[in-house]
Residue, then its C-alpha position, 0 to 999 in steps of 0.5 A: m499500499l502506498k504511504v508517501n510521505r512527501k511535502q503535498t503539493g497542489i495541482r494548480e498549485m503544480l501548474r501555477i509553478h510550471y506556469y512561472f516557470l514557462v514564462v521563465v523561461i520564454s520571457v529569458i529566450g526573447m532577451l537573448s534574440i534581442a541581444y543576438a540581434a543587436k550584436g548581428s546589426d552591430r557586425s554589420y555595421a563593423s564589416t561594411e564600414m569603409q576604413v578612412t585612408r591615412a597618407q601613412d597607407l598610401v605611403d606603405a603600399e607606394r610599392d603596390a602600384a594594385k593596393l595603392e590604386a584602390l586606397i585612393q579609389n577608397i579617399l575618392k569614395v568619401h570625397g576626399w582629393v590625396e595633393t602631393l609636394d615636393e621637399n620644399k611642401q610645393l604641392i606638384h600633382y593633385t588627385g580629386i578634386p579639393l575643396d577649393r583652389s583659392t586659397p594656399e595651402s600654407l593660410r589653410l593650415g596656419e589658420e584655426p586646425e579645428n574650424a579647417p573644412y576637411i580632415s588630414s593626414e600628412a606622410s613623407f616617403l623617397q623616392k629616387g632620393l628626393l623626399y615627398t610628401y603625401i597629403v591625405k584630405i577629406p571633407v567633414d561634412q561628406l565624411e558622415v553620411s560617405i563613410w559608408d557606400q552604397q552597395s555596403a550600405r545595401d550588404r548593411d541593411k540585407q545581414i541587419q534581415r538577417y539577424n533579426v530573422q533568425a532572431v526570430f526564427g530561432f526564438i520561435l523554435l526554442s520556444a516551440v521547444v520549451i512549450v514542447i517540454y513543459s506541455r509533457w512535462t506537466a501531462r505526465k504529471i497529470i496523466q500518469p498518476l490519471g492512467a494509474i489511479a484508473a488501472g487501480i479502479d479497473h481491477l476494483k471492477t473485476g473484484d480484485y482487491t488485492i492491487r494498490l497504488s505504488l506510485k510518487l503522487e503529489g497533491e489531490f491525486l496523493q489524497i485520490g490515491n490514498t482513498l482509492n487503497d484505503m478502499a480496497e482495503k476495506l474492500e479486500q477486508a469485507g471480502a475476507h469477512k464474506v468468504q469467513m461469514e460464507r464459512g461460518r454459516q455453511r460450519m452451521l449448517a453443517d453442524i445443525a445438521h450434525d446435532l439434528k440427525t443423531p436426536i430424530s435418528t434415534l427419535y425416528g428408530y424409537a419411534k418405528a419401533l413402539h409403531e410396529g410393534m417391534v418392543k415387548d416388555n413393558d420395560k423397554q417400551q418406558s425406555y424407549l419411549l423415555s429416549i424418545y422424550t429425553k431427546a425431543k427436548r433435546v432438539d426442542a433446546l437445541l430450535d430455542t437457542l437456534f432461535e434465540m441466537t437468530q433474535l440477537d443476530h436481527p438488527d432490530y433487535m433492542l436490549d431491555r438495558q434497564v439501572q440495576d444492581l450488577g452484583e446481585c445479578m451475579r449472587t443469583a446466578i451463581l447460587d443457580h448453579f450452587s447444587e451444580i457446583e457442590e455436587k460436583e466438588l468444585e471450590l468456589e471463591v466469590r469476590i463481587p462487592d457487598t455494596e451495590v455496582r448500578y449498571a444499565f444492562d439487559r437482565k434477563q440477557m446478561s444472567r443467559v451470560f452468567s449461567n452459561l458461563l458458569s456451567n461449561a466450567v461445571r460441565y468440562n472442568p474436574a473435581g476439586t477445580r476452583l472458580r473464582v468468579t469476581l468482580e471489579t470496577h476499573a478504570d475502562g468500566l467492570w470487570l467480569e471474570f469468571a475462570d479456573n484452573g480445571s482441564g484448560i481449553p487447547e490452543h487451538l481451540r482458543s481462536v474460534i472459541f466464541d464461534p458456533f457450535v465449537r465446544g470445548d471437548q469439541a465431541r459431538s455427542n449428547a452428554g455436550g451443550t449445543g455449542l452454541g453458548l459461549a457465541i451467544a454470550y458474545k453477542i450479548v455482551s456484544l450489544h452491550q458494547g463490551s468485550l468477552q475475551l478468552l485469557g489464560t495464566a498458568e494458575e488459572r488455565t480459562i479466564f473469560r474476561i467481559i469488560l464493561p463500559d462506563f455509560 
């Protein structure tokens, strides 16, 4: 049977936690996608940005005509130009279109450089033993709008668009994966317990009450699982009790048939012999008639006992409980059996309070219990047995004990001694009782909300203890 010690989490709480987890994960994916798109945009701008060519770059590429030409074309693309000066700093060559040729170069450089209409760089180099200088100039007002050419801008836009598409696609894909995992995870938390519970119910429908849920359940599922296990256990116990009751009923019917068959067979045989005139001797006829009377009386007593037991088992049966002296009822029962006790030479020890012990009980039925216990003690014990009858008050109620140190009850009969048709000697003889006395006594005490127990010690092998709770 399932015994789960895990902290119970309700289904709603579980789903709420899962939902918060899903929102957090998707939000993280969204932020990562945005960061990826932004990073891609930065890379696109960086990859398409045109580097501003410096004069030193031209000097470095002086011996590589192709590279030099490419650098000069980069300068021209941003509307710049290249001025070549001789060793006297005199302009000897223009490449590109300068902003203003009317102003001498020396005057422009001499004025405020920070307010110059262009940016410039200067680098010198030797060629055939002569010193020359490159001056690269790029207009300031054209620098920002021309730092990328049109082709580079188109490439940049395509790259940015590609990064954006990848970011959106990645967000959708990862979100879908997370949602699928979340759905399967959540569904497993619900479907598996429901499947186990449904399977358990199917087992119960087919009559298999041994099924027990052993899954790790949570919250309401745990409660349902434990309830199902408890129900299965109760049904299993009820089924076992039903089987036991059916076996007891069958055994009782067999015992009734046995107990009736023997005397009725005797009645039939003797009556037939007398009816057919087979017995001529008068004394023998009287003996047959006495046997018929004895057997008929026994059958009548057995039927009366069976009738009384069926009355006690009826759900509508009510005890006639009245508040009276329980000790006096016990003393009366002892007096009724005193002659039998003396005849059997039993040692009687009575410990009943002299003061009244007031209790609400059915005097007729409780007297039958006392009478049955006393008659059993007399019938099944040898001479010289010590018989003790006591009445005591305890915290849990009244204790009534009928104990003896006689033959005792066999160990194998102790567990079934209160079942119908069980006799201390297990004999089916005419000398025995009906086998219903202790079963009726047990039923009467139970109707008083009390208990009848069979105990024993080394000194007193048989102790019948009746416990009647406070009323």
